[in-house]
VEXSEDO-517548 format. One record per residue (C-alpha): x, y, z; residue in three letters; chain. Coordinates in steps of 0.05 Angstrom, whole numbers, padded with zeros to 5 digits, m for minus. Layout:
BEGIN
X|Y|Z|ALA|A .
...
% end
This chain:
BEGIN
00516|01129|00415|MET|A .
00442|01122|00397|VAL|A .
00417|01053|00414|GLY|A .
00472|01032|00462|ARG|A .
00427|01032|00523|SER|A .
00364|01004|00490|SER|A .
00394|00950|00447|TYR|A .
00428|00900|00492|ARG|A .
00462|00833|00487|ASP|A .
00423|00812|00547|ARG|A .
00388|00749|00521|VAL|A .
00429|00688|00539|SER|A .
00421|00614|00526|ALA|A .
00450|00549|00552|PRO|A .
00507|00518|00514|ALA|A .
00461|00472|00475|ARG|A .
00388|00491|00487|PRO|A .
00343|00430|00494|GLY|A .
00271|00421|00474|ARG|A .
00220|00449|00522|THR|A .
00157|00431|00482|SER|A .
00128|00374|00443|ALA|A .
00162|00351|00377|PRO|A .
00139|00389|00315|PRO|A .
00070|00368|00289|ALA|A .
00089|00360|00216|TRP|A .
00037|00364|00162|ALA|A .
00039|00375|00087|ALA|A .
00061|00446|00071|ASP|A .
00005|00487|00041|ALA|A .
00053|00525|m00005|LEU|A .
00107|00477|m00030|LEU|A .
00094|00406|m00056|PRO|A .
00141|00355|m00025|GLY|A .
00151|00397|00038|TYR|A .
00125|00393|00109|LEU|A .
00109|00449|00157|ALA|A .
00097|00452|00232|ALA|A .
00078|00507|00281|PRO|A .
00136|00527|00326|LEU|A .
00103|00571|00377|GLY|A .
00086|00634|00338|PRO|A .
00135|00615|00283|ALA|A .
00133|00560|00230|THR|A .
00184|00506|00213|LEU|A .
00190|00480|00142|VAL|A .
00230|00420|00115|ARG|A .
00229|00374|00055|PRO|A .
00193|00307|00061|GLU|A .
00256|00271|00037|ARG|A .
00323|00285|00069|GLU|A .
00390|00271|00034|PRO|A .
00426|00206|00047|ASP|A .
00488|00208|00091|ASP|A .
00474|00277|00120|VAL|A .
00539|00309|00145|ARG|A .
00509|00374|00170|GLY|A .
00446|00414|00172|VAL|A .
00429|00485|00151|VAL|A .
00372|00529|00179|LEU|A .
00348|00583|00131|HIS|A .
00320|00650|00155|LEU|A .
00283|00696|00107|HIS|A .
00285|00772|00102|GLY|A .
00233|00827|00108|TYR|A .
00172|00820|00062|ASN|A .
00194|00749|00049|ASP|A .
00186|00676|00068|TYR|A .
00217|00609|00051|PHE|A .
00204|00586|m00021|PHE|A .
00275|00577|m00048|GLN|A .
00274|00502|m00056|THR|A .
00335|00505|m00101|HIS|A .
00376|00523|m00040|LEU|A .
00353|00459|m00007|VAL|A .
00370|00420|m00070|ASP|A .
00440|00449|m00075|ALA|A .
00454|00435|m00002|LEU|A .
00427|00364|m00008|ALA|A .
00474|00351|m00067|ASP|A .
00531|00372|m00021|ALA|A .
00508|00327|00036|GLY|A .
00472|00379|00079|PHE|A .
00400|00376|00102|ALA|A .
00363|00442|00101|CYS|A .
00304|00466|00142|TRP|A .
00274|00536|00144|ALA|A .
00238|00579|00194|VAL|A .
00185|00631|00178|ASP|A .
00187|00679|00237|LEU|A .
00127|00703|00277|ARG|A .
00084|00752|00238|ARG|A .
00118|00730|00173|ALA|A .
00108|00680|00118|GLY|A .
00068|00618|00135|ARG|A .
00059|00644|00206|SER|A .
00014|00699|00178|LEU|A .
m00032|00646|00148|LEU|A .
m00042|00613|00216|ARG|A .
m00043|00668|00269|ASP|A .
m00072|00737|00273|ASP|A .
m00042|00775|00332|GLU|A .
m00071|00841|00309|GLY|A .
m00001|00866|00295|LEU|A .
00028|00886|00227|PRO|A .
00065|00834|00186|ALA|A .
00140|00829|00202|HIS|A .
00133|00879|00258|TRP|A .
00172|00878|00323|THR|A .
00193|00932|00371|ALA|A .
00254|00893|00393|LEU|A .
00296|00852|00346|LEU|A .
00314|00801|00400|PRO|A .
00241|00780|00401|GLU|A .
00258|00742|00337|PHE|A .
00317|00709|00371|TRP|A .
00267|00665|00409|ALA|A .
00242|00638|00343|ASP|A .
00314|00622|00322|LEU|A .
00328|00589|00389|ASP|A .
00266|00544|00381|ALA|A .
00283|00527|00309|ALA|A .
00356|00511|00326|VAL|A .
00333|00467|00384|ALA|A .
00286|00428|00337|ALA|A .
00340|00419|00285|VAL|A .
00391|00396|00336|ARG|A .
00343|00346|00365|GLU|A .
00329|00318|00295|ALA|A .
00404|00314|00278|TYR|A .
00440|00302|00344|PRO|A .
00515|00310|00340|GLY|A .
00516|00341|00270|LEU|A .
00543|00411|00257|PRO|A .
00492|00465|00245|LEU|A .
00496|00527|00202|ALA|A .
00448|00585|00195|VAL|A .
00435|00616|00126|HIS|A .
00400|00684|00131|ALA|A .
00380|00737|00081|HIS|A .
00376|00814|00087|SER|A .
00341|00834|00152|THR|A .
00343|00761|00171|GLY|A .
00418|00767|00164|GLY|A .
00421|00824|00214|LEU|A .
00376|00784|00261|THR|A .
00419|00722|00255|ALA|A .
00484|00760|00264|ALA|A .
00463|00795|00328|THR|A .
00433|00729|00353|TRP|A .
00497|00690|00338|ALA|A .
00538|00743|00375|HIS|A .
00492|00740|00436|ALA|A .
00494|00663|00437|ARG|A .
00569|00657|00431|GLY|A .
00593|00585|00430|VAL|A .
00521|00562|00440|ALA|A .
00505|00591|00371|GLY|A .
00514|00560|00302|PRO|A .
00577|00525|00278|ASP|A .
00577|00569|00215|ALA|A .
00537|00629|00192|LEU|A .
00521|00649|00120|VAL|A .
00493|00718|00107|LEU|A .
00461|00733|00040|ASP|A .
00462|00809|00030|SER|A .
00453|00825|00104|PRO|A .
00419|00891|00122|PHE|A .
00479|00919|00161|LEU|A .
00467|00993|00149|ASP|A .
00420|01045|00121|LEU|A .
00437|01077|00054|ASP|A .
00457|01149|00043|GLY|A .
00513|01193|00070|SER|A .
00538|01192|00141|TRP|A .
00499|01255|00157|LEU|A .
00435|01228|00127|ALA|A .
00442|01163|00167|ARG|A .
00455|01202|00231|ALA|A .
00393|01246|00221|VAL|A .
00349|01186|00205|ARG|A .
00376|01149|00266|THR|A .
00357|01206|00312|GLY|A .
00288|01213|00282|LEU|A .
00276|01138|00288|LEU|A .
00297|01138|00361|GLU|A .
00244|01189|00377|VAL|A .
00189|01165|00331|LEU|A .
00199|01092|00348|GLY|A .
00186|01107|00422|ARG|A .
00129|01156|00413|THR|A .
00092|01128|00352|ARG|A .
00116|01055|00345|PRO|A .
00066|01035|00291|LEU|A .
00074|01097|00248|ALA|A .
00091|01080|00176|VAL|A .
00157|01113|00158|VAL|A .
00170|01080|00091|SER|A .
00124|01049|00039|THR|A .
00135|01039|m00034|HIS|A .
00127|00983|m00086|PRO|A .
00184|00934|m00094|SER|A .
00202|00937|m00168|VAL|A .
00254|00883|m00153|TYR|A .
00201|00835|m00126|ALA|A .
00153|00852|m00182|THR|A .
00206|00837|m00235|TYR|A .
00225|00772|m00202|GLN|A .
00155|00742|m00204|HIS|A .
00136|00692|m00258|VAL|A .
00072|00730|m00275|ASP|A .
00115|00789|m00297|ASN|A .
00165|00748|m00337|GLY|A .
00210|00732|m00278|GLY|A .
00240|00665|m00256|ARG|A .
00205|00654|m00190|TRP|A .
00135|00633|m00171|ASP|A .
00125|00658|m00100|PHE|A .
00062|00674|m00060|ASP|A .
00049|00748|m00068|THR|A .
00010|00750|m00003|ARG|A .
00074|00735|00034|LEU|A .
00125|00769|m00011|LYS|A .
00087|00829|m00035|ARG|A .
00107|00865|m00100|PRO|A .
00070|00926|m00073|GLU|A .
00119|00926|m00014|GLY|A .
00110|00919|00061|GLN|A .
00104|00984|00100|PRO|A .
00162|00996|00147|ALA|A .
00140|01021|00216|ARG|A .
00177|01065|00264|ALA|A .
00191|01017|00321|ALA|A .
00212|00962|00274|TRP|A .
00261|01006|00237|LEU|A .
00286|01035|00304|ARG|A .
00305|00966|00330|THR|A .
00336|00948|00263|VAL|A .
00377|01011|00268|ARG|A .
00398|00993|00339|GLN|A .
00421|00925|00313|GLY|A .
00460|00959|00258|GLN|A .
00494|01005|00307|LEU|A .
00513|00944|00348|ARG|A .
00546|00914|00286|VAL|A .
00583|00979|00273|ALA|A .
00613|00976|00343|ARG|A .
00637|00905|00327|GLY|A .
00609|00836|00342|LEU|A .
00645|00774|00367|ARG|A .
00610|00719|00329|ILE|A .
00644|00655|00351|ALA|A .
00638|00615|00287|CYS|A .
00663|00625|00215|PRO|A .
00620|00675|00176|VAL|A .
00608|00680|00101|LEU|A .
00580|00746|00076|VAL|A .
00553|00745|00006|GLY|A .
00537|00808|m00032|ARG|A .
00525|00831|m00103|ALA|A .
00582|00865|m00139|ALA|A .
00541|00928|m00151|ALA|A .
00481|00967|m00126|SER|A .
00431|01005|m00168|GLY|A .
00363|01040|m00166|PRO|A .
00300|00999|m00155|ASP|A .
00265|01029|m00215|SER|A .
00233|01002|m00278|VAL|A .
00281|01042|m00321|ASP|A .
00343|01009|m00291|ASN|A .
00370|00964|m00346|PRO|A .
00411|00926|m00294|LEU|A .
00352|00911|m00248|LEU|A .
00367|00837|m00256|ASP|A .
00442|00845|m00244|ALA|A .
00448|00892|m00184|GLN|A .
00426|00896|m00112|ASP|A .
00370|00948|m00117|THR|A .
00353|00945|m00043|VAL|A .
00418|00954|m00004|LEU|A .
00485|00989|m00012|ASP|A .
00534|00932|m00025|THR|A .
00594|00977|m00010|VAL|A .
00568|00988|00060|ARG|A .
00558|00913|00069|ILE|A .
00630|00901|00049|GLY|A .
00655|00956|00095|HIS|A .
00618|00928|00156|LEU|A .
00627|00854|00144|ALA|A .
00695|00849|00179|PRO|A .
00663|00876|00243|ARG|A .
00621|00814|00251|LEU|A .
00675|00771|00281|GLY|A .
00746|00745|00276|ALA|A .
00733|00696|00219|ASP|A .
00695|00730|00163|VAL|A .
00699|00713|00089|THR|A .
00666|00755|00035|GLN|A .
00636|00728|m00029|LEU|A .
00624|00781|m00082|VAL|A .
00577|00757|m00137|VAL|A .
00581|00791|m00205|ASP|A .
00512|00802|m00233|GLY|A .
00478|00784|m00168|GLY|A .
00413|00814|m00143|VAL|A .
00392|00830|m00072|HIS|A .
00373|00758|m00055|ASP|A .
00433|00724|m00087|LEU|A .
00393|00659|m00089|MET|A .
00345|00692|m00138|LEU|A .
00398|00717|m00186|SER|A .
00404|00695|m00258|ALA|A .
00432|00625|m00269|GLU|A .
00505|00643|m00272|GLY|A .
00509|00688|m00210|PRO|A .
00463|00641|m00173|ARG|A .
00508|00582|m00188|ALA|A .
00568|00622|m00165|GLN|A .
00534|00639|m00099|TYR|A .
00510|00568|m00085|LEU|A .
00578|00540|m00101|ALA|A .
00609|00591|m00054|GLY|A .
00561|00572|00001|VAL|A .
00570|00497|m00004|THR|A .
00646|00505|m00009|GLY|A .
00647|00549|00053|PHE|A .
00604|00499|00092|LEU|A .
00648|00442|00070|ASP|A .
00709|00477|00097|ARG|A .
00677|00506|00160|SER|A .
00638|00446|00184|LEU|A .
00688|00391|00167|ARG|A .
00704|00355|00232|GLY|A .
00656|00395|00274|VAL|A .
00616|00354|00324|ARG|A .
% end
């Protein structure tokens, strides 16, 4: 199978990785009032200045492609349920782009496990700040694929619960179309790793922004309505991760997979642009979700969009209630 030899579960970690560097150097976040940010190697940690009282668990949020952490309402909902929430902007993404210039394209990697190192560092920082408390990871879209493969590789050293918001578990299209694209990506990703294989505006992101009548005020440098070009090596390693999911993972913790009830076209003439996932095929997500591990729950959100946290008020409330309820059940008694 394509990807079997090149995508490996070879990155291992100790049962509870400890800190190997200085504590985070927190400073006021340049993007969100009331938040702090700190460099974490090539990545960036973000947390609120004020943590909830009587914290009973902590959640680490991981963004998707062409994205970064700005969803403070997730932090608020978790705080109301007794959970602290931090976020990590990966290397070459989000706030990390504002600090470092490696000369590489935004969000690019030739090997998905490169991002696992950022997750390892963020998890170590969170566990040091909250020793003995259970930890969950909440991840969106491509971040969901990254977190799922990472959690599988880490086994019992991974999170105590995993929440995936519309994870990017497969390409769209027919089986034949996916097979052809997989073969092309395998060749192109090795021979022309930085070649742009997909680029188009994100009507979904454009519609969501407050300047266009949407609900959300995000930084368009870091979540670009014009889209973020997808390059060959990046999409190749994403596809390798998806094929690993298709073969079946063994994530050791409970997993919640959230997805919209319906998919639709990402076009300005779609009347349901604000009530469908216009990025991924939600049927494929539902089909592949059981292959993540032995304890997988699915949450289907009527009227949800691709990032369920950015849905209209009703679907968003359904999703957040589902997340907090899942965490309450999954993390109760975990130490």
